[in-house]
DOVOPA-977166 format. One record per residue (C-alpha): residue number from 1; residue in three letters; x, y, z. Coordinates in nm, 3 decimals. Each point is the difference from the previous one (the first is absolute). Example, Ala and Ser with C-alpha at 12.3 -4.5 7.8 and 13.67 -1.06 7.14 Angstrom:
BEGIN
(atom 1; "ALA"; (1.230; -0.450; 0.780)),
(atom 2; "SER"; (0.137; 0.344; -0.066)),
This chain:
BEGIN
(atom 1; "MET"; (7.509; 9.996; -11.293)),
(atom 2; "LEU"; (-0.380; -0.045; 0.022)),
(atom 3; "ASP"; (0.038; -0.211; 0.321)),
(atom 4; "LEU"; (0.122; 0.323; 0.167)),
(atom 5; "ALA"; (-0.310; 0.191; -0.114)),
(atom 6; "GLY"; (-0.118; 0.076; 0.352)),
(atom 7; "PRO"; (0.302; 0.187; 0.133)),
(atom 8; "LEU"; (0.087; 0.153; -0.338)),
(atom 9; "ARG"; (-0.353; 0.138; -0.033)),
(atom 10; "GLU"; (0.044; 0.165; 0.343)),
(atom 11; "TRP"; (0.332; 0.158; -0.115)),
(atom 12; "ILE"; (-0.172; 0.136; -0.310)),
(atom 13; "GLU"; (-0.282; 0.151; 0.199)),
(atom 14; "GLU"; (0.257; 0.159; 0.233)),
(atom 15; "GLY"; (0.180; 0.142; -0.296)),
(atom 16; "ARG"; (0.327; -0.188; 0.067)),
(atom 17; "ASP"; (0.251; -0.067; -0.278)),
(atom 18; "PHE"; (0.130; -0.349; -0.021)),
(atom 19; "ALA"; (0.169; -0.260; -0.215)),
(atom 20; "VAL"; (-0.100; -0.363; -0.062)),
(atom 21; "ALA"; (0.242; -0.277; -0.078)),
(atom 22; "THR"; (-0.167; -0.300; -0.163)),
(atom 23; "VAL"; (0.134; -0.334; -0.082)),
(atom 24; "VAL"; (-0.058; -0.034; -0.377)),
(atom 25; "ALA"; (0.201; -0.318; -0.074)),
(atom 26; "VAL"; (0.140; -0.289; 0.203)),
(atom 27; "GLY"; (0.249; -0.278; -0.065)),
(atom 28; "GLY"; (0.116; -0.299; 0.195)),
(atom 29; "SER"; (-0.081; -0.010; 0.372)),
(atom 30; "ALA"; (-0.131; 0.361; 0.027)),
(atom 31; "PRO"; (-0.165; 0.061; 0.337)),
(atom 32; "ARG"; (-0.298; 0.203; -0.120)),
(atom 33; "PRO"; (-0.213; -0.027; -0.315)),
(atom 34; "ALA"; (-0.055; 0.256; -0.271)),
(atom 35; "GLY"; (-0.223; 0.273; 0.126)),
(atom 36; "ALA"; (0.147; 0.007; 0.352)),
(atom 37; "ALA"; (0.078; 0.363; 0.092)),
(atom 38; "LEU"; (0.181; 0.232; 0.239)),
(atom 39; "ALA"; (-0.118; 0.363; 0.031)),
(atom 40; "VAL"; (0.200; 0.282; 0.153)),
(atom 41; "SER"; (-0.142; 0.340; 0.078)),
(atom 42; "ALA"; (0.203; 0.327; -0.027)),
(atom 43; "ASP"; (0.029; 0.006; 0.380)),
(atom 44; "GLY"; (0.159; -0.338; 0.000)),
(atom 45; "THR"; (-0.294; -0.224; 0.111)),
(atom 46; "ALA"; (0.000; -0.338; -0.168)),
(atom 47; "VAL"; (-0.267; -0.267; -0.052)),
(atom 48; "GLY"; (0.012; -0.334; -0.172)),
(atom 49; "SER"; (0.288; -0.219; -0.119)),
(atom 50; "VAL"; (0.162; -0.111; -0.317)),
(atom 51; "SER"; (0.239; -0.271; 0.134)),
(atom 52; "GLY"; (-0.079; -0.082; 0.354)),
(atom 53; "GLY"; (0.309; 0.189; 0.118)),
(atom 54; "CYS"; (0.288; -0.084; -0.243)),
(atom 55; "VAL"; (0.005; 0.318; -0.202)),
(atom 56; "GLU"; (-0.252; 0.220; 0.180)),
(atom 57; "GLY"; (0.267; 0.252; 0.098)),
(atom 58; "ALA"; (0.126; 0.053; -0.355)),
(atom 59; "VAL"; (-0.357; 0.024; -0.137)),
(atom 60; "TYR"; (-0.094; 0.244; 0.269)),
(atom 61; "ASP"; (0.287; 0.230; -0.111)),
(atom 62; "LEU"; (-0.104; -0.035; -0.365)),
(atom 63; "CYS"; (-0.351; 0.111; 0.092)),
(atom 64; "LEU"; (0.134; 0.314; 0.159)),
(atom 65; "GLN"; (0.220; 0.055; -0.306)),
(atom 66; "ALA"; (-0.301; -0.037; -0.230)),
(atom 67; "LEU"; (-0.190; 0.259; 0.202)),
(atom 68; "GLN"; (0.288; 0.241; -0.034)),
(atom 69; "GLU"; (0.053; -0.053; -0.371)),
(atom 70; "GLY"; (-0.359; -0.051; -0.102)),
(atom 71; "GLU"; (0.094; -0.290; -0.231)),
(atom 72; "THR"; (-0.118; -0.364; -0.026)),
(atom 73; "LEU"; (0.288; -0.252; 0.010)),
(atom 74; "VAL"; (0.044; -0.380; -0.005)),
(atom 75; "GLU"; (0.270; -0.177; 0.199)),
(atom 76; "ARG"; (0.095; -0.370; 0.015)),
(atom 77; "PHE"; (0.106; -0.163; 0.325)),
(atom 78; "GLY"; (0.164; -0.345; 0.017)),
(atom 79; "TYR"; (0.253; -0.205; 0.189)),
(atom 80; "SER"; (0.365; 0.083; -0.068)),
(atom 81; "ASP"; (0.248; -0.287; 0.007)),
(atom 82; "GLU"; (0.283; 0.245; -0.033)),
(atom 83; "ASP"; (-0.094; 0.212; 0.290)),
(atom 84; "ALA"; (-0.196; -0.169; 0.276)),
(atom 85; "PHE"; (-0.052; 0.342; 0.168)),
(atom 86; "ALA"; (-0.148; 0.169; -0.305)),
(atom 87; "VAL"; (-0.368; 0.103; 0.002)),
(atom 88; "GLY"; (-0.182; -0.313; -0.118)),
(atom 89; "LEU"; (-0.228; -0.283; 0.082)),
(atom 90; "THR"; (0.153; -0.260; 0.227)),
(atom 91; "CYS"; (-0.257; -0.255; -0.124)),
(atom 92; "GLY"; (0.180; 0.004; -0.339)),
(atom 93; "GLY"; (-0.287; 0.132; -0.214)),
(atom 94; "THR"; (-0.039; 0.329; -0.183)),
(atom 95; "ILE"; (-0.267; 0.270; 0.000)),
(atom 96; "ASP"; (-0.056; 0.300; -0.228)),
(atom 97; "VAL"; (-0.144; 0.294; 0.190)),
(atom 98; "MET"; (-0.168; 0.304; -0.158)),
(atom 99; "ILE"; (0.003; 0.315; 0.210)),
(atom 100; "THR"; (-0.263; 0.261; -0.084)),
(atom 101; "PRO"; (-0.032; 0.342; 0.169)),
(atom 102; "PHE"; (-0.347; 0.127; 0.093)),
(atom 103; "ALA"; (0.039; 0.372; 0.027)),
(atom 104; "GLY"; (-0.307; 0.127; -0.184)),
(atom 105; "GLY"; (-0.142; -0.151; -0.316)),
(atom 106; "ARG"; (-0.022; -0.381; -0.039)),
(atom 107; "ARG"; (-0.372; 0.020; -0.065)),
(atom 108; "ALA"; (-0.050; -0.369; -0.088)),
(atom 109; "GLU"; (0.199; -0.124; 0.302)),
(atom 110; "ARG"; (-0.182; 0.230; 0.240)),
(atom 111; "ALA"; (-0.338; -0.109; -0.135)),
(atom 112; "ALA"; (0.106; -0.367; 0.024)),
(atom 113; "LEU"; (0.113; 0.040; 0.360)),
(atom 114; "ALA"; (-0.329; 0.176; 0.091)),
(atom 115; "ALA"; (-0.199; -0.283; -0.158)),
(atom 116; "ALA"; (0.202; -0.269; 0.171)),
(atom 117; "ALA"; (-0.039; 0.181; 0.330)),
(atom 118; "ARG"; (-0.375; -0.020; -0.040)),
(atom 119; "SER"; (0.030; -0.374; -0.075)),
(atom 120; "GLU"; (-0.114; 0.058; -0.362)),
(atom 121; "PRO"; (0.142; -0.234; -0.264)),
(atom 122; "VAL"; (0.257; 0.178; -0.213)),
(atom 123; "ALA"; (0.317; -0.074; -0.196)),
(atom 124; "LEU"; (0.298; 0.217; -0.059)),
(atom 125; "ALA"; (0.226; -0.060; -0.301)),
(atom 126; "ARG"; (0.341; 0.168; 0.004)),
(atom 127; "VAL"; (0.284; -0.002; -0.250)),
(atom 128; "VAL"; (0.293; -0.163; 0.183)),
(atom 129; "ARG"; (0.225; -0.070; -0.305)),
(atom 130; "GLY"; (0.017; 0.199; -0.318)),
(atom 131; "PRO"; (0.106; 0.337; -0.138)),
(atom 132; "SER"; (0.099; 0.254; 0.273)),
(atom 133; "GLY"; (-0.282; 0.233; -0.104)),
(atom 134; "LEU"; (-0.262; -0.269; 0.081)),
(atom 135; "LEU"; (0.155; -0.140; 0.315)),
(atom 136; "GLY"; (-0.238; 0.029; 0.289)),
(atom 137; "GLN"; (-0.298; 0.109; -0.213)),
(atom 138; "ALA"; (-0.322; -0.142; 0.143)),
(atom 139; "LEU"; (-0.348; -0.112; -0.111)),
(atom 140; "LEU"; (-0.281; -0.064; 0.254)),
(atom 141; "VAL"; (-0.252; -0.265; -0.108)),
(atom 142; "ARG"; (-0.348; -0.059; 0.154)),
(atom 143; "PRO"; (-0.218; -0.307; -0.021)),
(atom 144; "ASP"; (-0.242; 0.173; -0.239)),
(atom 145; "GLY"; (0.282; 0.062; -0.251)),
(atom 146; "SER"; (0.040; 0.371; 0.068)),
(atom 147; "SER"; (0.352; 0.139; 0.068)),
(atom 148; "ASP"; (0.199; 0.296; 0.112)),
(atom 149; "GLY"; (0.342; 0.119; -0.090)),
(atom 150; "GLY"; (0.205; -0.136; -0.291)),
(atom 151; "LEU"; (0.329; -0.171; -0.082)),
(atom 152; "GLY"; (0.121; 0.281; -0.232)),
(atom 153; "GLY"; (0.026; -0.218; -0.308)),
(atom 154; "GLY"; (-0.331; 0.088; -0.169)),
(atom 155; "PRO"; (-0.354; -0.142; 0.000)),
(atom 156; "GLU"; (0.097; -0.344; -0.148)),
(atom 157; "LEU"; (0.245; -0.063; 0.284)),
(atom 158; "ASP"; (-0.260; 0.106; 0.258)),
(atom 159; "ARG"; (-0.262; -0.217; -0.160)),
(atom 160; "ALA"; (0.222; -0.307; 0.008)),
(atom 161; "ALA"; (0.105; 0.073; 0.361)),
(atom 162; "LEU"; (-0.362; 0.045; 0.102)),
(atom 163; "ASP"; (-0.085; -0.338; -0.149)),
(atom 164; "ARG"; (0.283; -0.184; 0.172)),
(atom 165; "ALA"; (-0.035; 0.182; 0.335)),
(atom 166; "GLY"; (-0.371; -0.065; -0.003)),
(atom 167; "ALA"; (0.059; -0.375; -0.043)),
(atom 168; "LEU"; (0.223; 0.001; 0.308)),
(atom 169; "LEU"; (-0.254; 0.206; 0.191)),
(atom 170; "ASP"; (-0.268; -0.247; -0.085)),
(atom 171; "THR"; (0.193; -0.267; 0.201)),
(atom 172; "GLY"; (0.138; 0.235; 0.269)),
(atom 173; "ARG"; (0.359; -0.077; -0.102)),
(atom 174; "THR"; (0.321; 0.209; -0.012)),
(atom 175; "GLY"; (0.251; -0.068; -0.273)),
(atom 176; "THR"; (0.214; 0.126; -0.287)),
(atom 177; "VAL"; (-0.117; 0.045; -0.360)),
(atom 178; "GLU"; (0.227; 0.026; -0.312)),
(atom 179; "LEU"; (-0.120; 0.223; -0.278)),
(atom 180; "SER"; (0.150; 0.173; -0.300)),
(atom 181; "GLU"; (0.024; 0.376; -0.007)),
(atom 182; "ASP"; (-0.253; 0.017; -0.280)),
(atom 183; "GLY"; (-0.263; -0.168; 0.220)),
(atom 184; "SER"; (0.014; -0.344; -0.148)),
(atom 185; "HIS"; (-0.038; -0.287; 0.234)),
(atom 186; "CYS"; (0.323; -0.162; -0.110)),
(atom 187; "PRO"; (0.290; 0.035; 0.246)),
(atom 188; "GLY"; (0.216; 0.293; -0.093)),
(atom 189; "GLY"; (0.160; 0.298; 0.157)),
(atom 190; "LEU"; (-0.232; 0.058; 0.288)),
(atom 191; "THR"; (-0.063; -0.177; 0.327)),
(atom 192; "LEU"; (-0.298; 0.102; 0.213)),
(atom 193; "LEU"; (-0.049; -0.093; 0.362)),
(atom 194; "VAL"; (-0.380; -0.033; 0.065)),
(atom 195; "GLU"; (-0.101; 0.011; 0.356)),
(atom 196; "SER"; (-0.354; -0.113; 0.088)),
(atom 197; "ALA"; (-0.182; 0.106; 0.307)),
(atom 198; "ALA"; (-0.276; -0.260; 0.000)),
(atom 199; "PRO"; (-0.047; -0.341; 0.158)),
(atom 200; "PRO"; (0.004; -0.291; -0.248)),
(atom 201; "PRO"; (-0.341; -0.090; -0.132)),
(atom 202; "ARG"; (-0.182; -0.301; 0.141)),
(atom 203; "MET"; (-0.069; -0.327; -0.167)),
(atom 204; "ILE"; (-0.245; -0.215; 0.198)),
(atom 205; "VAL"; (-0.014; -0.358; -0.112)),
(atom 206; "PHE"; (-0.311; -0.195; 0.120)),
(atom 207; "GLY"; (0.039; -0.370; 0.005)),
(atom 208; "ALA"; (0.309; -0.182; 0.144)),
(atom 209; "ILE"; (0.048; -0.239; -0.295)),
(atom 210; "ASP"; (0.314; -0.089; -0.201)),
(atom 211; "PHE"; (-0.081; 0.257; -0.265)),
(atom 212; "ALA"; (-0.003; 0.263; 0.274)),
(atom 213; "ALA"; (0.360; -0.084; 0.106)),
(atom 214; "ALA"; (0.124; 0.074; -0.346)),
(atom 215; "LEU"; (-0.208; 0.318; -0.021)),
(atom 216; "VAL"; (0.149; 0.115; 0.332)),
(atom 217; "ARG"; (0.346; -0.015; -0.153)),
(atom 218; "ALA"; (-0.114; 0.187; -0.313)),
(atom 219; "GLY"; (-0.170; 0.262; 0.207)),
(atom 220; "GLY"; (0.313; 0.063; 0.206)),
(atom 221; "PHE"; (0.211; 0.020; -0.319)),
(atom 222; "LEU"; (-0.241; 0.279; -0.125)),
(atom 223; "GLY"; (0.041; 0.192; 0.325)),
(atom 224; "TYR"; (-0.326; -0.079; 0.171)),
(atom 225; "HIS"; (-0.047; -0.055; 0.372)),
(atom 226; "VAL"; (-0.167; -0.346; -0.024)),
(atom 227; "THR"; (-0.257; -0.133; 0.242)),
(atom 228; "VAL"; (-0.139; -0.354; -0.018)),
(atom 229; "CYS"; (-0.337; -0.054; 0.158)),
(atom 230; "ASP"; (-0.183; -0.328; 0.049)),
(atom 231; "ALA"; (-0.257; -0.116; 0.257)),
(atom 232; "ARG"; (0.178; -0.340; 0.035)),
(atom 233; "PRO"; (0.286; 0.021; 0.253)),
(atom 234; "VAL"; (0.148; -0.333; -0.116)),
(atom 235; "PHE"; (0.077; 0.160; -0.342)),
(atom 236; "ALA"; (0.068; 0.367; 0.087)),
(atom 237; "THR"; (0.345; -0.059; 0.161)),
(atom 238; "ARG"; (0.341; 0.167; -0.013)),
(atom 239; "ALA"; (0.154; -0.336; -0.103)),
(atom 240; "ARG"; (-0.212; -0.003; -0.317)),
(atom 241; "PHE"; (0.041; 0.370; -0.083)),
(atom 242; "PRO"; (0.344; 0.101; 0.127)),
(atom 243; "GLN"; (0.023; 0.298; -0.239)),
(atom 244; "ALA"; (-0.339; 0.158; 0.094)),
(atom 245; "ASP"; (0.021; 0.325; 0.194)),
(atom 246; "GLU"; (-0.304; -0.093; 0.201)),
(atom 247; "ILE"; (-0.217; -0.306; 0.058)),
(atom 248; "VAL"; (-0.350; 0.027; 0.127)),
(atom 249; "VAL"; (-0.233; -0.271; 0.119)),
(atom 250; "ASP"; (-0.356; 0.138; -0.036)),
(atom 251; "TRP"; (-0.303; -0.019; -0.221)),
(atom 252; "PRO"; (0.098; 0.188; -0.316)),
(atom 253; "ASP"; (-0.305; 0.240; -0.008)),
(atom 254; "ARG"; (0.036; 0.085; 0.366)),
(atom 255; "TYR"; (0.369; 0.069; -0.033)),
(atom 256; "LEU"; (-0.058; 0.221; -0.308)),
(atom 257; "ARG"; (-0.260; 0.203; 0.183)),
(atom 258; "ARG"; (0.247; 0.077; 0.287)),
(atom 259; "THR"; (0.329; 0.047; -0.184)),
(atom 260; "GLU"; (0.132; 0.310; -0.171)),
(atom 261; "THR"; (-0.010; 0.022; -0.380)),
(atom 262; "ASP"; (0.045; 0.289; -0.249)),
(atom 263; "GLY"; (0.008; 0.074; -0.369)),
(atom 264; "ARG"; (0.326; -0.194; -0.050)),
(atom 265; "THR"; (-0.115; -0.323; 0.171)),
(atom 266; "VAL"; (-0.039; -0.315; -0.205)),
(atom 267; "LEU"; (-0.228; -0.288; 0.120)),
(atom 268; "CYS"; (0.060; -0.347; -0.133)),
(atom 269; "VAL"; (-0.269; -0.260; 0.087)),
(atom 270; "LEU"; (0.138; -0.353; -0.052)),
(atom 271; "THR"; (-0.237; -0.194; 0.214)),
(atom 272; "HIS"; (-0.256; -0.081; -0.276)),
(atom 273; "ASP"; (-0.238; -0.110; 0.276)),
(atom 274; "ALA"; (-0.347; 0.165; -0.008)),
(atom 275; "LYS"; (-0.030; 0.018; 0.384)),
(atom 276; "PHE"; (0.317; 0.219; 0.012)),
(atom 277; "ASP"; (-0.018; 0.162; -0.352)),
(atom 278; "ILE"; (-0.350; 0.148; 0.002)),
(atom 279; "PRO"; (0.005; 0.194; 0.332)),
(atom 280; "LEU"; (0.364; 0.106; -0.077)),
(atom 281; "LEU"; (-0.059; 0.121; -0.351)),
(atom 282; "THR"; (-0.317; 0.178; 0.102)),
(atom 283; "GLU"; (0.217; 0.206; 0.231)),
(atom 284; "ALA"; (0.302; 0.032; -0.236)),
(atom 285; "LEU"; (-0.188; 0.124; -0.305)),
(atom 286; "ARG"; (-0.138; 0.294; 0.199)),
(atom 287; "LEU"; (0.342; 0.117; 0.120)),
(atom 288; "PRO"; (0.205; 0.262; -0.190)),
(atom 289; "VAL"; (0.298; -0.235; -0.055)),
(atom 290; "ALA"; (0.217; -0.038; -0.310)),
(atom 291; "TYR"; (-0.072; -0.355; -0.088)),
(atom 292; "VAL"; (-0.232; -0.289; 0.090)),
(atom 293; "GLY"; (0.060; -0.336; -0.156)),
(atom 294; "ALA"; (-0.147; -0.350; 0.074)),
(atom 295; "MET"; (0.130; -0.340; -0.102)),
(atom 296; "GLY"; (-0.221; -0.275; -0.143)),
(atom 297; "SER"; (-0.109; -0.165; -0.319)),
(atom 298; "ARG"; (-0.236; 0.169; -0.242)),
(atom 299; "ARG"; (-0.281; -0.216; 0.141)),
(atom 300; "THR"; (0.093; 0.115; 0.352)),
(atom 301; "HIS"; (0.011; 0.356; -0.126)),
(atom 302; "GLU"; (-0.352; -0.021; -0.142)),
(atom 303; "ASP"; (-0.137; -0.149; 0.316)),
(atom 304; "ARG"; (0.183; 0.252; 0.214)),
(atom 305; "ASN"; (-0.147; 0.292; -0.204)),
(atom 306; "ARG"; (-0.350; -0.144; 0.042)),
(atom 307; "ARG"; (0.050; -0.025; 0.377)),
(atom 308; "LEU"; (0.146; 0.349; 0.023)),
(atom 309; "ARG"; (-0.300; 0.147; -0.190)),
(atom 310; "ASP"; (-0.230; -0.179; 0.245)),
(atom 311; "ALA"; (0.200; 0.149; 0.287)),
(atom 312; "GLY"; (-0.077; 0.350; -0.136)),
(atom 313; "VAL"; (0.318; 0.077; -0.189)),
(atom 314; "SER"; (-0.076; 0.246; -0.287)),
(atom 315; "GLU"; (0.108; -0.052; -0.363)),
(atom 316; "ARG"; (0.230; 0.298; 0.034)),
(atom 317; "GLU"; (0.167; -0.153; 0.316)),
(atom 318; "LEU"; (0.019; -0.337; -0.167)),
(atom 319; "ALA"; (0.178; 0.151; -0.303)),
(atom 320; "ARG"; (0.296; 0.073; 0.230)),
(atom 321; "LEU"; (0.061; -0.371; 0.064)),
(atom 322; "ARG"; (0.282; -0.155; -0.196)),
(atom 323; "SER"; (-0.103; -0.365; -0.025)),
(atom 324; "PRO"; (0.143; -0.244; -0.088)),
(atom 325; "ILE"; (0.296; 0.182; 0.153)),
(atom 326; "GLY"; (0.314; 0.067; -0.205)),
(atom 327; "LEU"; (0.105; 0.043; -0.367)),
(atom 328; "ASP"; (-0.017; -0.280; -0.253)),
(atom 329; "LEU"; (0.360; -0.131; 0.012)),
(atom 330; "GLY"; (-0.084; -0.368; -0.021)),
(atom 331; "ALA"; (0.108; -0.028; 0.359)),
(atom 332; "ARG"; (-0.015; -0.338; 0.178)),
(atom 333; "THR"; (0.223; -0.002; 0.300)),
(atom 334; "PRO"; (-0.044; 0.216; 0.313)),
(atom 335; "GLU"; (0.301; 0.205; -0.106)),
(atom 336; "GLU"; (-0.128; 0.054; -0.354)),
(atom 337; "THR"; (-0.338; 0.093; 0.136)),
(atom 338; "ALA"; (0.160; 0.247; 0.239)),
(atom 339; "VAL"; (0.174; 0.165; -0.300)),
(atom 340; "SER"; (-0.337; 0.013; -0.175)),
(atom 341; "ILE"; (-0.166; 0.171; 0.284)),
(atom 342; "ALA"; (0.291; 0.237; 0.065)),
(atom 343; "ALA"; (0.002; 0.094; -0.372)),
(atom 344; "GLU"; (-0.368; 0.094; 0.017)),
(atom 345; "ILE"; (0.058; 0.206; 0.312)),
(atom 346; "VAL"; (0.283; 0.187; -0.169)),
(atom 347; "ALA"; (-0.216; 0.059; -0.310)),
(atom 348; "ALA"; (-0.290; 0.119; 0.207)),
(atom 349; "ARG"; (0.225; 0.244; 0.190)),
(atom 350; "HIS"; (0.149; 0.157; -0.310)),
(atom 351; "GLY"; (-0.277; -0.039; -0.254)),
(atom 352; "GLY"; (0.172; -0.270; -0.202)),
(atom 353; "THR"; (-0.183; -0.223; -0.243)),
(atom 354; "GLY"; (0.181; -0.326; 0.078)),
(atom 355; "ALA"; (0.045; -0.050; -0.372)),
(atom 356; "PRO"; (0.342; -0.096; -0.154)),
(atom 357; "LEU"; (0.224; 0.298; -0.083)),
(atom 358; "THR"; (0.111; -0.168; -0.321)),
(atom 359; "GLY"; (-0.178; 0.167; -0.293)),
(atom 360; "SER"; (-0.210; 0.224; 0.223)),
(atom 361; "GLY"; (0.155; 0.328; -0.115)),
(atom 362; "ARG"; (-0.074; 0.145; 0.347)),
(atom 363; "PRO"; (0.276; 0.173; 0.199)),
(atom 364; "ILE"; (0.164; -0.238; 0.244)),
(atom 365; "HIS"; (0.016; 0.279; 0.271)),
(atom 366; "ARG"; (-0.313; 0.216; -0.003)),
(atom 367; "ALA"; (0.043; 0.319; 0.203)),
(atom 368; "ASP"; (-0.365; 0.009; 0.107)),
(atom 369; "ARG"; (0.087; 0.247; 0.272)),
(atom 370; "GLU"; (0.038; 0.342; -0.154)),
(atom 371; "PRO"; (0.212; 0.250; 0.201)),
(atom 372; "GLN"; (-0.206; 0.295; 0.125)),
(atom 373; "PRO"; (0.101; 0.362; -0.069)),
(atom 374; "VAL"; (0.230; 0.139; 0.265)),
């Protein structure tokens, strides 16, 4: 739904009533992913798509029905072997579609649409499976952990939903979340669709080495948009990094000065070469990014710190550097090292300790994000 924020925001400002049909689950060869939406206004205007054409007419009619009845409903569409002319998906897949009327109210959804229309990062969690009294209830989640609305199941459920939706928002992903009605993180009687209106965060890997190739794969798995940067064109090639989103041949510090970063960006310096590292880290440690890590032995680390101090890096800036990069997993191979680095990035993002859970006595899922009063 949030990908229709522009036109829907205009309808809200014009005072139009409308209904939105959102794909909340897919199976098989479904044509559109979860989160795809079709909106229909009370005057019959339609924007968006849930199936690329297969079931648009039936969903259009359901939107008008939802507007008339004022009720949220969920319908499943799939291919019918018994009746080839029945409404269904000719591709053979299935989709579940939730139709929600917007005729006044819907505070969380309206706030989410307004934020998305302004290109502000926001997530919207909605109950798409569960008790009828909770179906369609929504919670808006912002990057700072504040929220609006509620799922109707009490503060524990909202707190759990805020935690899980915030994790998806951190990576700019849309997906479903299974929770229990009591708010526990164990799969139970509720399914939430969490839509994120945010680009994926960036991971910039400096140094086109074999360890970088493994880290590129780990970064993609975690939902990052991964860039590899190296000044040596013979190494920074698509053949060596087929899974990178972007490959840049440039001096690392020069590229960092001209590229866009934000508070979710992670910078991984794998070159362990002073002529690249020192000017690059001098720039990196002064940027408001989420993580700066540098590879190297402890001797390299001490020498690097000395050079950085000589270059004017303050102790406060230097304290942001995670070096040697990664958690102590005993990693040896590039793949194991990538897991070590990825684990430290996840721990840094969520305030984890990196310590074993066995015997810690700490909650496995810590709802660090407290829902704000509505």
